Each structure stands twice: as C-alpha cells, then as structure tokens.
C-alpha positions in Angstrom: 14.5 -32.9 -6.7 11.9 -33.3 -9.5 11.0 -36.9 -8.9 14.0 -38.1 -11.0 16.1 -41.0 -9.9 19.8 -41.5 -10.4 19.1 -43.5 -13.6 17.1 -40.7 -15.2 19.8 -38.2 -14.3 22.5 -40.3 -15.9 20.5 -40.7 -19.1 19.9 -36.9 -19.2 23.6 -36.3 -18.7 24.5 -38.7 -21.6 22.0 -37.1 -23.9 23.2 -33.6 -23.0 26.8 -34.7 -23.6 25.9 -36.1 -27.1 23.9 -33.0 -28.0 26.1 -30.2 -26.7 29.5 -31.9 -26.9 32.3 -31.9 -24.3 33.3 -28.2 -25.0 29.9 -26.6 -24.4 28.5 -28.9 -21.7 30.3 -27.1 -18.7 29.0 -23.7 -19.9 25.5 -25.0 -20.3 25.6 -26.6 -16.8 26.9 -23.4 -15.3 24.2 -21.3 -17.0 21.5 -23.8 -15.9 22.8 -23.6 -12.3 22.8 -19.8 -12.3 19.2 -19.8 -13.7 18.0 -22.2 -11.1 19.7 -20.2 -8.3 18.1 -16.9 -9.5 14.7 -18.6 -9.8 14.9 -19.9 -6.3 16.0 -16.6 -4.9 13.1 -14.8 -6.7 10.7 -17.3 -5.2 12.1 -16.9 -1.7 12.0 -13.0 -2.0 8.3 -13.2 -3.1 7.5 -15.6 -0.2 9.3 -13.3 2.3 7.5 -10.3 0.9 4.1 -11.9 1.3 4.7 -13.5 4.7 6.7 -10.8 6.4 5.3 -7.5 4.9 3.7 -5.2 7.5 -0.1 -5.2 7.6 -1.9 -2.3 6.0 -2.1 0.9 8.1 -5.1 1.2 10.4 -5.1 4.9 10.1 -5.8 4.9 6.3 -8.7 2.6 5.3 -8.2 0.7 2.1 -10.7 1.9 -0.5 -12.0 -0.3 -3.2 -12.0 1.0 -6.8 -15.8 1.6 -6.6 -15.4 3.7 -3.4 -12.4 5.6 -4.9 -14.4 6.5 -8.1 -17.4 7.6 -5.9 -15.2 9.8 -3.8 -13.6 11.4 -6.9 -17.1 12.0 -8.3 -18.3 13.7 -5.2 -15.2 16.0 -5.1 -15.8 16.9 -8.7 -19.5 17.6 -8.0 -18.6 19.8 -5.0 -16.1 21.8 -6.9 -18.4 22.6 -9.8 -19.9 26.1 -10.0 -23.5 26.5 -8.8 -26.1 26.8 -11.5 -27.3 30.4 -11.7 -30.6 31.0 -13.6 -30.1 33.3 -16.6 -32.7 35.8 -17.4 -34.5 34.7 -20.5 -35.7 36.9 -23.3 -38.8 34.7 -23.6 -42.0 35.9 -21.9 -42.6 34.4 -18.5 -46.0 33.0 -19.4 -47.2 31.6 -22.7 -49.9 33.4 -24.4 -53.2 31.7 -24.0 -55.5 31.4 -26.9 -59.2 31.6 -26.3 -61.5 29.9 -28.6 -65.1 30.7 -28.5 -67.5 28.2 -29.7 -70.4 29.8 -31.3 -73.4 27.8 -31.6 -75.4 28.7 -34.6 
C-alpha cells in the first residue's frame, strides 16, 4: 500500500486505539476509508479526462494568448472611425521674416 508492513500497521492501530479510544475509532476508520475512496475516485476521473478526452477540433485552430490579443487589437483598430482632417483657423503657411543685413 504505502510501503508499510504488517508490523507497522499493527503499531499504527494500537496508537490510534490509545489516542481515539474504542468509541471513536470505528467512526475515524470509516471517515478515513471514505476520504481515501473519494481521493482515488477523483484521481481516476482526472486520469480518464486526460487520457480519453477528445482531441481539439481541427476546424477551429487553438490560439495562443498573444495571437488572441493581436486579433482583438486588429478588430478594435478596424472598427475605429477614420481620422478626418479638421480645418484649422491657423494660416496655412507661417509668415516668413526677412532680415536684411545692411553693411555700413
């Protein structure tokens, strides 16, 4: 079972009898048996799920998180409104200043 021999099991049983007493020992053993049964069943269910689950569908490719975020970003960018230039109240060209160098 867990690498325990019959001698170790007898010692564990005697210690359990001394600690729990004869009234509580059957209830403790029953609870321990139920817990081990549920633990084994959960392990078997997990094993069956991993081994016998159907493979991923070929029709839908599995996307990584990076590809998913890139796809969401491109959809957001495509749905954004196009940028329309707004007429500005500023003049189209900046005034140029002319400096004349007078040589005296």
